[in-house]
N, C-alpha and C positions, 0 to 999 in steps of 0.2 A: 329392725328394719334395717337394711344396708343404705349408709350415706352416699347419692346419689356423689362421683368423681365431677368435680369443676373444671369446666371447659376455659380457654383459655378467653373467648368473650368472657366471661361469668366473670374472671377475676380481672379484667378491665372495668369491668360495669361497678365490683365492689369498688374497688381502688378510688375510682370515679365516684360514685355512692358516700363512699368515709370520707373521701377529701372535702368535699361540697358539705356537707352535713358539719363538718370537723371544723370549717370554717364559718360556717353560722354560727355556732357552736361561741367559737374565737370573739365573734362580732356582739354577740349578743355578752357575752360575762367582759369584753376588754370596761365596757363604762365601770361596770361596780368595783372592776381591781382600777381602773384609773384612779377611782374615787378613795379607796384603800390607799392606794400609795401614797397618794398626796396626802393625806392627812398623819402617815409618818415619816413623812421628808420635811427636810427644812422649810420650816413658812416663806424665807426669803425666796429659794430658789424655786418652791411650786408657783407663789402670784409670779413669777417671772417666765411661769409655764415651762420649765428648764425639767419639769419628770414627766416621763413618758411611759417608760417601760420598766423601770428600774426605783427603789425606793433610793433617796438619797440624805446623810443627814437622817438615820433612825431617830423617833423619839416619839414620846407618849403625848407628850405635855398639851397637845390637841384635846386628848381625851378627857385630861384628867383638868381642864380647862370647862371644856363644854359641860361635863356632866355638875359643875358648878351652877351654873346659871340658874337663874331664879324663875324658879316653879317646874322645872326638867323631871323631879323623880316625882311631881305631885302628875304630872301632864302624860307620865310612864306608866303611871297606877291604872287612871280613866281608861285610858287605850287598851291595855289588858283588860280589865275588868269588861267594859264595853264589846270586846273583837270575843272572851271567851263565852260571855253572859249572851251577847246577842249571835251569835254564833250557833249555842246548845239551842236558845229558846227558836230560831228562824228552820232551823234542821230539824227538831223536832216537830215545829207548826207544818213544814212541808212535807215531810214523810206521812202527818195524817190527812191532809188533807188531801194528801196527790192519790194515798190508800182511799180516803171514803171517796174520789170522785170515779173510782173504779166498782165503786159497789151501786147494783141497779138498782138496790132495794132502798137507796137515801133518794131522800126525798127531795125533788127539785132539781136532779145530781147536773142533767145538762143546762138548766140556767144558772146556777150557784159557779159550774163551771166556768161557762161564758164570761158572768158577772166578774170573776179575782181577773182571767187574762185580758178581759177588754180595758183595765186600769194597767199594762203593758203598753201602750198606746195612746190612751188619754187620762192628762192628768190634770188637777184645777192650776195649777202656775201655782209660783213662789210666795205670793202675799196671800191667796185665797189658805194656803198651807199653812203660811207662819200663823193666821188670824185663828183657823185651826188649835193649832200647838196653844196656840195662847188661852183661848177659849178651854181648851182641854188643861190647865195648869201644869203645860211641860215644858214649857220655857223655862231656862235657869234651873233644869233638874236632868240629872242623868240619866232618866228615864227618856229623855226624847232621843239618848241616841239607840236604844234598845227598843222599844214599843212599835214606833213606824217602819220599823226594818223586819219585823217578824213576818210578815208575808208578804214571799218573792214569788210571782207569778211564774215567772222562769224556772224557777227551783221547781214548783210544783209537778209542773209542766215535765220536768224530766223524772222528778218519781214516778207520777202517773203511767208516763208510758213502761218506765222500768219493770213497776210491780204485775202491768199486763203483759208482761212478756215472758212472767214466771208460772209456771202448772198452773192449769185453775184444781189441780188435785190436790194442791197444799190445802189450799183453805176448804174445799168439798171434806177431806179430811177431817179438817179440826172442825166441823161444823155439823159434821156424823159422833165427835165425840162430845156434842154439848158446850161448843167453843161460841161466846159470843163477840161480838166486833170488836170490842176493845182488845180480849183474850187473845184473837187473831192476829191482832196486828203487833201486840205487846212479845207476842209467841214464835209467831210464823213468819208475820214477813218481815218485821222490823230486824230481823237476824241476817237474814238472804237478801237485805236489802244495803249491805254495804258499800258496796261499791259505789253507788251514786250516793250515798249519803256522804261518803270519806267526799264526792267530787264536789256536791252543793257547798260541805264543811269549807273546803277550799274557797270557793269563790266569795261564802258568806265572809268567810275570815279576814282574805285579802281587802273586801271592802268596806269591812268595817273597821279596820284598822287606818287603809288610806284616807279615808274620810277627812276632811278638815271644814269641808263648805257648812255641814247642821252647826259645828261649831261658830262659824262665822255669822249663821241667820240667827240662832235660837238660843247663845248664849252669852252673856255678857261678864258673866261671874266667873273670876279669872281661876276659882278654884277648880271649876269644871272646867278647863281648858285642856284640849286633845294634844297627843305628841306629835301630831303632823300639823294642828293648828300652828303650837310652838315654832315649828319647823318653818312655816310661811311666813310666820311673824320674822325668824333671826334670822330669814333669810333679805325679808326685805330692811333688813336694821344691821347689815354684818357688816357694814364699813362702822357704825356707830358703836356697835357689841364688842367689836374690836378694840377700838381706842379705850372703852370702861375697863377689859380685861387689862391691857396696857395698862392702864394707869393704875387699877389694882394692884397691881406686880410692886410701883413705885421701886425708886432708887436706881443707879447711874445703869446703862446698858452697853454690856461689850459685846464681842462679836459671839461668844457663847450664844447667850441670851435675845441675841437679836435673828438667831436661824429658828428659834422657839416661841418669836412674840407674835400673838394674835393680830389673822389679818382677815379680811374681806371675804379672801377664796376659804381660808382654811375656814373658818367658821362656818359656813354653803355645806362645805365639805365634810366636815365632821359632822355637823349637824344630821345630812344626806346620810353618813355611815349610821349612827345610830339608831336614827327610822328604819332605815331600810332594813339593818340587818335581823332583828329581831320574827321579822315574816317571812323572811328565807329559809327558817328552819321548819315552819311550817310541811313545806313539800315535800323532804325527804319522810316523813310522818305518813303521809296518806298516797307516794307515788306508786304504790304498787296498784292501787285501787282504784287511782284516776281514769286511765284509758279504757279500762272494762265498765266503769261505770257513767260514761260521757257515750261512750259508744253504743251501750243497752239503753242509754237514757234516751239518746236523739233518733234512735231510728227503733221502728215498734217492729215484732217480730222475733 
C-alpha cells in the first residue's frame, strides 16, 4: 500500500501535536525528576531550593541513610507481598466473575451482577467496616490487606464487557468438544483475555502499592506496617528523623559532611523516591496490552 504524501497542513499539525504532547509529558515527568535530582544533590542546597534542573554535589548518602531507617525493609516485604498476592487474587476473581456474568445459564445471573455493581455506589462506612473486619478477626493480620480487595466491581465490569466482545463461536466450539464451564474459562477465555487482565492488573497493583489507609485503620502491629504507611509517618516526622540521623553519625561536622547532612527535605524526598520507583517498573511490563484492554473493556461491540 502506497504511503500518502504529507501536505504542508499535515506537517504543521504533526509539529503542533508532537510539541503539545511533548510538553505535557515533560510537565508530568518533571516532578519525579525533581525528586530524584534533589535526593542526589547536596542536602544544604536542596533545602535552600537551589536544585531545579541539574544535581549539584552528587552523593548517595541519602539513600544509604534512609534504607537504614527502622522497619523499612520489613515494610517493603509487606508491600511487595500484598501487591503480588492481592493483584493475583483480584485479577483471577475479576476474570472468573466477569466470565460467569456472561453465561446465561448461570442461576440468578442478572441479580448477582447488579448486587456486585451496586457496591460501587453504596458502602456501610468506615466504622461498620472496621467492626466487620474485627469480627472476622482480620485486624492486625496480613490478610486484611488482601481479602477485602479481591472483588473489584469496576474490574469485573471491564472483564465482562471484554468477554462479550469475543466471538461466541469460541465458547460454542469448546462446548461441542465436551468442555465444561471451568475448562472453557481456563483453556479458551483466559488466554484471549490478556489485554484486559493486564489492564486490571495495573489498576490493582498500583492501588495495592499506594494504599496506606487500611494500615492506619486496621493495623497497630508495627511488623505489619506497609511501606506507604511508613512514608506517611516519615513525612510527618521528617524533622525529628533528620535530627536522629544526624546525631547517630556523631563527630564534628565539616564542610563535606554538611552537604550530606540529613534534612527534613532530604528525608521526605528520598523516602518518596524509594516508595514510588518500584511501582513505576510495573507499567513497561503491561504497557503493550493497556490501551487495547481498556478500550475493548470499556466499549461493547
